[in-house]
N, C-alpha and C positions, 0 to 999 in steps of 0.2 A: 474880896482880893480880886485886883483887876489885871488883867493879862492883855499884853497888845496880841492882837491876832491879824491884822492887816497891815498894809504898808503905811509908814509915817514920813512926813517931809522934814527935812532938817532945815534948821535956821540959818545955818552957814556952813560953809566947807572947810575942806583942812587946808593949812597953808603948807607951803612948800617947806619940808624941813621937821614937819611935824614927826614926834616919834611913831605914831599910829601909821603913817603913809606907807611906809616899805610894807607893812603886813597887809594892810588893805589892797595893795597894789597886786602882791601876789596872790592873795584869793581870788581877785577880779580877775587877773590873767589866766589863773587855773581853771576859771569858769571858761575864758574864751577857749583854751585847750581842749577842754571836753565838748564844747559847741563844734569846734572845727573838725575834731576827731568823730564826732558822732557823724555828722554829714558826711566826713570822708567814707565813713565805713559803710553807711546806708543810702549811697546814692551814686551816681554816675562820675564821681571824683577820679581823676587819674592821678595816681602817687609818682613822685618822682624815681626814675628807674632803680637810682641807688638806695631808697627808702620805701620800696613797695614790699620788700619782705619785713621789715621791720614795723610796717603800717605807720610811719612818721609822717605827719602833714605839716609840722611846724615845729620851732625851737625857739625858746624864749632864753635870752641872757640881759640880765639886768633889766634896763627898761626899753630893751630892743626885741623885735620878734620878726623871726625869719619864717617865711611860709614857702614851704617847697611842694612843688606839684609839678606833672606834666601838662603842658599846654595843648591839650587834646579835649573835644567834645563840651562837654558844659562845665569843664572845671573852673574856668573863669567867672562863669555865672555863679557856681556855688560859693567861690571864694569872697566874691563881691557881696553876696546875699548874706553871708555869715559875718562880714565885718559890717554891714548895714544894720543887722539884727543887734550885733553886740553893741554899736554904738546907740541905738534907740533904749537898749533895756539898761545899760550901764553909764550912759553919759560919755564914754570915754572913744574918740574919734582918733583914726590913723592920721598923722600929719603928712599928707600926700606930698607936700613941697620938699619935706626930708626923706621921704622914701625914695627906693631905688629898685627897679626891676632889672634882674641879670636873666638874659634869654641866651641859651646855647643851641647850636643845631637846628636852628630855624632860618627860613629866608627872611631876609632884611624886610620885606613888605610886610609879611606875617607878624614878624616881632614888632615892627610900628603900630600894626594895627592891635596887637594885644596890649601894647603899652598904653595907646590911646584909649581902648576900653576900660583898662584898670584906673586910667587918670594919673599914672606913675611914668616918671622920666626912665628911659633906659641907661644901664651902666654898662661898662665894658669890663671883661675879666682879663687878667686876674684882680681881685678885689681885696682891699685891706680893711680889716675891723680890728680896732683898737691898737692899731700900730703892726698887726701881723696879716701876713700874705695868705688867704684862704686857697689853698690848693689840695689836691688830691694825691699829689704824687711828692716824691723826695724834693726838698729846695734845691735849686742850683746856687752858683756863688751870685749870679746877679740878682735873683730874690733876696739874698742876705744882705744886699749892698745898702738898704736903709740902715740897719743897724751899724753897720761899718762908719758910714757917713755921720751918724749920730754920735758915736763915740769918738770919733776924729773933731768934730766940732766942740765937744766937751772939752776934749784935751787941749784943743787952740786956745781956747777960752782961758783954761787955767793956767797954760804958759805964760799968760801977761800977768799974773800975779806973783812970780818970783817965789813959789810956794819952798817950802824946806823939803827933805826927803821924807820926813814922817807925814807931812801935809799931803805929799802927792800920794802916799801909800794908802791914807785913809780914803781918799777919792776913789782912788783904784777900786780899793775892797768894797766901797759902799755903792758908788754911783756905776761907775763900769761893770762891777760884778751882778749888781742889781739888774741891769739891762741885760746882760748875759743869761741871768737866772731866768727872769721872764721868758725870755725867748727858748730856751732849752727846755721848759715846763710844757712847751706846746708842740716844738717841732725838734727834728734832728738836723742840727746843723751841719753844712758840708766841711768835709775835713780840711780843705784848702782856704775856707773862711775861718776856721778856727785858728789856724796858723797865723793868718793876716791879722787877727785881732791881737795874739799875743805880742806879736811884731811891733804892734802900735804900742800896745801898754809897755813893752820892754823899753821901746825908744823914750817915752814920756818918763819913765822911771829914772833912767839913767842921764837922760839929755834934758828932759823938761819939755820937750816938744815930740809932736804926733809923727815927725818923718825927719830922716836925716842919718847920717853914721856917729857912731858912737862907741866908747870903750866901757864895756860892762865890768863893774867892780866884782861882781859874784855871779857864779855861774847861775844861771836862770833855773836848772833843775833844783840848785840849794834854795833858791828864793821860793820855790813852791813845796818844800818840804813841809811846812807847817809848825805848828807850836811844840811838837815833840822834840825840836831841834832848838827851840827858842829863839826861832828866826822870825821874821816878819810874816810868814805864812799866806801866800797869794795862793788861792784856789784855782787851781789849774782848770781851764773851761773844757779840756778833753775828758779829764777825771770827772768834772761835774756832769757832763753830759752822759757818760756813761752809766753814772750812777741813777740819773734821772730817767734814762733810758730803761735801765733794768726795772725800776720801780712802775712805770708806766706799763711794762708788758708782761709782769710776773702774774701767774694765775692765783686764784684763792687756794688757800691751805686746805689741805684736808684733815 
């Protein structure tokens, strides 16, 4: 009986889209988490002020990694060494051209020095990630503007196709509601913004355009009644947000 006891080299790598790729990537990134967390806890690593109590040094989402730290002491050197060792051990190197460093509450000259030392370009706050604005406070109406512009652009495109009433409602419930649902799962939308979105949707449903005056054929309250009244059942954004907000903040059941 032969047992492999040492490292063995592979004849070829995995192609992009291979079924094993996601699992191997998760395993390898878990090793990076352990590597960075170990060095953060057993060295002069300075945690980010908001992450110190929880001991969080990095966060991974999909194929992106966020490294969070305070720019003091030997922290930059510790992070650089961790990335270097990880690249040598596992063959994965961070793409510095696609990486960005966000620095707050530091003088510009010092921030530029840290950026040069890491070899990563500086970005400006607030930052968007996967279409969402990453901030630590409640969003203002201005922060929600990209969603407003995206929905308005879609409706303007649909208005050129002379859609039927049923077709317009299918698009509202699938595309527009899908965008709203995506945002509501992550953030609590401003009440003024909610009313603005519903105003655009109402105008499109009764007029076929994103803006302008119109004469509603049915009260909007009845439109949003749902399937119990055998009506078209538009899901009100305000009700959706309230339900998701409640789910997000409910505690564990005893």
